[in-house]
C-alpha positions in Angstrom: 1.0 -21.7 7.7 0.3 -18.0 6.8 -1.7 -17.3 3.7 -2.6 -14.6 1.3 -6.3 -13.8 1.8 -6.9 -11.3 -1.0 -5.8 -8.3 -2.9 -5.4 -5.5 -0.4 -5.0 -2.6 -2.8 -3.1 -1.1 -5.8 -1.0 1.9 -4.8 -1.0 4.9 -7.2 1.0 8.1 -6.7 -0.9 11.3 -7.5 0.0 15.0 -7.7 -3.4 16.3 -6.3 -5.2 13.8 -4.1 -8.4 15.8 -3.9 -8.6 16.0 -7.7 -7.9 12.3 -8.0 -10.5 11.4 -5.4 -13.1 13.6 -7.2 -12.3 11.9 -10.6 -12.6 8.3 -9.2 -15.8 9.3 -7.3 -17.6 11.2 -10.1 -16.5 9.2 -13.1 -16.0 5.7 -11.8 -18.2 5.5 -8.7 -15.5 5.0 -6.1 -16.0 6.1 -2.5 -13.3 7.2 0.0 -13.1 4.6 2.8 -10.1 5.9 4.7 -7.9 9.0 4.8 -4.7 9.7 6.8 -1.4 11.4 6.7 1.9 10.2 8.1 5.6 11.0 7.7 8.9 9.1 7.5 12.4 10.4 7.4 12.1 11.3 3.7 8.6 12.7 3.2 5.0 13.3 4.4 2.3 11.2 2.7 -1.4 11.9 2.4 -3.3 8.7 1.8 -6.8 8.0 0.6 -8.1 4.5 0.2 -11.0 4.5 -2.3 -13.2 1.5 -3.2 -15.8 0.4 -5.6 -16.9 -3.0 -4.6 -13.9 -5.3 -4.1 -11.6 -2.9 -6.0 -9.4 -0.8 -3.7 -7.0 1.8 -4.8 -4.5 3.6 -2.5 -4.0 7.1 -3.7 -0.7 8.5 -2.4 0.3 12.2 -2.5 3.8 13.2 -1.4 4.3 16.6 0.2 7.7 16.9 -1.5 7.4 15.4 -5.0 10.3 13.1 -5.7 11.2 11.0 -8.8 9.2 7.8 -9.0 11.3 4.7 -9.6 8.2 2.5 -10.2 6.0 5.0 -12.1 2.6 6.2 -10.8 1.4 2.6 -10.3 3.8 1.9 -7.5 2.8 -1.5 -6.1 0.3 -4.3 -5.7 -0.5 -5.1 -2.1 -1.7 -8.6 -1.0 -3.6 -8.9 2.2 -2.2 -11.6 4.5 -3.5 -13.2 7.7 -0.2 -13.3 9.6 2.5 -11.0 8.2 5.3 -12.2 10.6 4.7 -15.8 9.6 4.5 -14.9 5.9 7.8 -13.1 6.1 9.4 -16.2 7.6 7.9 -18.4 5.0 9.1 -16.3 2.1 12.5 -15.6 3.6 13.0 -19.4 3.7 12.3 -19.4 0.0 15.0 -16.8 -0.7 12.8 -13.6 -0.8 14.8 -10.5 0.2 12.7 -7.7 1.7 13.3 -4.0 1.3 13.4 -3.4 5.0 14.6 -5.5 8.0 11.3 -5.2 9.8 7.7 -4.5 8.7 6.5 -0.9 8.8 3.8 -0.2 11.3 1.5 2.8 11.0 -1.2 3.3 13.7 -3.1 5.9 11.6 -3.4 3.6 8.6 -6.8 1.9 8.8 -9.0 1.8 11.9 -6.7 -0.2 14.1 -3.4 0.4 12.3 -1.6 -1.7 9.6 1.8 -3.2 9.0 3.4 -4.0 5.8 6.6 -4.9 4.0 7.8 -4.7 0.4 9.8 -7.0 -1.9 10.4 -7.4 -5.6 9.1 -10.0 -8.0 11.2 -11.7 -10.8 10.7 -8.7 -13.2 11.4 -6.1 -10.5 7.6 -5.6 -9.9 7.0 -3.9 -6.5 5.0 -6.1 -4.2 3.6 -5.5 -0.8 2.4 -7.9 1.9 -0.1 -6.1 4.2 -1.9 -7.0 7.4 -4.7 -4.9 8.8 -4.7 -4.9 12.6 
């Protein structure tokens, strides 16, 4: 049985990623642990994962600013040990995912990452993530 192994990160949309990185670094003692950029059909995203101990924040800057349906704190991501198995388990419990298949991004983390989103009972935006 697949299981959640920890909190992967909290995703926050920002207007100026460098300014946000500087704030979290200088004021709160975070360090940048990963940076990348990738695109989908809708936009290009610049990502910075910043960490202070076990607290990880994913800063996300969109090339084309679009309205945010979830506000600046977009999602809470939970790390899982087997994403495909977890999707099957949750689907069996009635969870409907936002996409048919997990998203895979080779540039996200050292060996890539895959993830999928769904909604909680109060429409909270939740992510299951597996680092590869």
